[in-house]
C-alpha positions as CSV (number, residue, x, y, z in Angstrom):
1,M,-22.7,-63.4,41.1
2,G,-19.8,-61.1,40.3
3,I,-16.2,-61.4,41.5
4,A,-15.5,-58.5,43.9
5,L,-12.1,-57.6,42.3
6,L,-13.4,-57.6,38.8
7,D,-16.4,-55.5,39.9
8,L,-14.1,-53.1,41.6
9,A,-11.9,-52.8,38.5
10,E,-15.0,-52.2,36.4
11,K,-16.2,-49.4,38.7
12,R,-12.7,-47.9,38.7
13,M,-12.6,-47.9,34.9
14,A,-16.0,-46.3,34.7
15,W,-14.9,-43.6,37.2
16,A,-11.7,-43.0,35.2
17,D,-13.7,-42.8,31.9
18,R,-16.1,-40.2,33.4
19,R,-13.2,-38.2,34.9
20,Q,-11.4,-38.0,31.5
21,Q,-14.7,-36.7,30.0
22,I,-14.9,-34.0,32.6
23,L,-11.2,-33.0,32.3
24,A,-11.6,-32.9,28.5
25,Q,-14.5,-30.4,28.9
26,N,-12.2,-28.3,31.2
27,I,-9.5,-28.3,28.5
28,A,-11.9,-27.6,25.7
29,N,-13.3,-24.6,27.6
30,A,-9.9,-23.2,28.7
31,N,-10.7,-20.0,26.8
32,T,-14.4,-19.8,27.7
33,P,-15.1,-16.7,29.9
34,H,-16.1,-17.6,33.5
35,W,-15.7,-21.4,33.0
36,Q,-15.0,-23.1,36.3
37,A,-12.8,-26.3,36.1
38,R,-14.6,-29.4,37.3
39,D,-13.5,-32.8,38.6
40,L,-14.9,-35.9,40.2
41,T,-14.7,-36.7,43.9
42,P,-11.8,-39.2,44.5
43,F,-12.5,-42.9,43.7
44,A,-11.3,-43.7,47.2
45,A,-14.5,-42.1,48.4
46,S,-16.5,-45.0,46.8
47,L,-14.3,-47.5,48.7
48,A,-15.1,-45.7,52.0
49,Q,-18.8,-45.5,51.1
50,A,-18.8,-49.3,50.3
51,Q,-17.4,-49.9,53.8
52,G,-20.1,-48.0,55.6
53,G,-19.2,-44.4,54.7
54,T,-16.2,-43.8,56.9
55,L,-12.9,-45.4,57.6
56,A,-12.5,-46.9,61.0
57,L,-10.2,-45.4,63.6
58,T,-8.6,-48.5,65.1
59,Q,-5.8,-46.7,67.0
60,T,-5.9,-43.7,69.2
61,G,-3.3,-41.9,67.1
62,H,-5.3,-42.3,63.8
63,M,-6.6,-39.1,62.2
64,P,-10.1,-39.0,60.7
65,G,-10.3,-38.8,57.0
66,I,-11.7,-35.8,55.1
67,G,-15.0,-36.4,53.4
68,G,-15.0,-35.7,49.7
69,G,-18.7,-36.0,48.8
70,A,-20.3,-38.9,47.0
71,P,-18.0,-41.0,44.7
72,G,-18.2,-39.9,41.1
73,Q,-19.9,-36.7,42.0
74,T,-18.9,-33.7,39.8
75,V,-17.5,-30.9,41.9
76,V,-16.3,-27.4,41.0
77,Q,-12.6,-26.9,41.8
78,K,-11.4,-23.9,43.7
79,P,-9.3,-21.9,41.2
80,S,-5.7,-21.3,42.1
81,E,-5.8,-18.3,39.7
82,R,-8.3,-16.8,37.4
83,A,-7.8,-15.1,33.9
84,P,-9.1,-11.5,33.4
85,D,-12.2,-12.9,31.7
86,G,-13.1,-15.0,34.7
87,N,-11.9,-18.4,33.4
88,A,-10.4,-20.6,36.1
89,V,-8.9,-23.4,34.1
90,A,-5.2,-24.0,34.5
91,L,-4.1,-26.1,31.6
92,D,-1.0,-27.5,33.2
93,E,-3.1,-28.8,36.2
94,Q,-5.7,-30.3,33.9
95,L,-3.2,-32.1,31.7
96,T,-1.4,-33.5,34.8
97,K,-4.8,-34.9,35.9
98,V,-5.4,-36.4,32.5
99,A,-2.0,-38.1,32.5
100,N,-2.6,-39.4,36.1
101,T,-6.0,-40.8,35.2
102,E,-4.6,-42.4,32.0
103,T,-1.9,-44.1,34.2
104,A,-4.6,-45.3,36.6
105,Q,-6.7,-46.7,33.7
106,E,-3.7,-48.5,32.3
107,L,-2.9,-50.1,35.7
108,V,-6.5,-51.2,36.3
109,T,-6.7,-52.7,32.7
110,N,-3.4,-54.6,33.3
111,L,-4.6,-56.0,36.6
112,Y,-7.9,-57.0,35.1
113,K,-6.1,-58.8,32.2
114,K,-3.7,-60.6,34.7
115,Y,-6.7,-61.7,36.9
116,L,-8.5,-63.1,33.9
117,G,-5.3,-64.9,32.8
118,M,-5.1,-66.5,36.3
119,F,-8.7,-67.8,35.7
120,R,-7.7,-69.2,32.4
121,I,-4.8,-71.0,33.9
122,A,-6.9,-72.3,36.8
123,L,-9.5,-73.6,34.2
124,G,-6.7,-75.3,32.2
125,R,-7.1,-73.1,29.2
126,G,-3.5,-71.6,29.3
127,Q,-2.9,-68.0,28.8
């Protein structure tokens, strides 16, 4: 039996690892003619899917969310601009996404460590 928070952290880390691989491919192919930048659907989509696929509208003023496809699904990004050779990779966008994903990985890793530390304390094994 797994612990839900640790399972969620593990899934988030796997998602971030896969996203970093895809973003690295985009950066590596920044000069490849006709290369289309790719990304993963947002991790939040997996949370919505785990809760039945959609978020509940509990108030009349709530707005429905926008579906982003299956979680962890690779999608081709719409290019904001295209090079003369047809390449649609914007390096600044890709590098920003890499940095954001790295920050998210670090946050999840720290939370995971803290949660395990609380278990050690609860079991009387200290930190």
